[in-house]
C-alpha positions, 0 to 999 in steps of 0.5 A, a space after each residue: 462862819 458868821 459872828 454868832 458861830 465864831 462866838 459859840 465855837 469860841 465859848 465851847 473851845 475855850 471851856 474845853 481848853 480849860 478842862 484840858 489845861 486846868 489851872 488858876 487863871 483869871 479868865 472869865 466869861 469875856 476872855 474864855 470865848 476870846 481865847 477860843 476864837 483866837 484858838 480857832 485861828 491858830 488851830 485852823 492854821 496848824 491844821 492847814 499846814 498839816 494838810 487838813 481843813 481848818 474851821 469850816 463852820 459850826 460843827 464838831 470838827 471846827 470845835 475840835 480845831 478851835 480847842 486844839 488852838 486854844 490849848 496851844 495858846 493856853 500852853 504858851 500863855 502858861 510858859 510866859 506867865 510862869 507860876 502865880 503867887 497869891 
């Protein structure tokens, strides 16, 4: 996948992950794509361990895999960050 594809998949996956796991978080326009791109790596690893194909380009499957990974990352982040106090 090219750099632009990674960024687009990351943005989409990060936004979808935020819809799945909403909450009060400081992530913005820079961190959301980074979470999505890291989610693509994590999701690709998880799917490959289960015997499937990881991220394969800019397509629906890659977005779903990246979203899965981003949700996993956000859940882990939520466990370590704990409740936020304002």
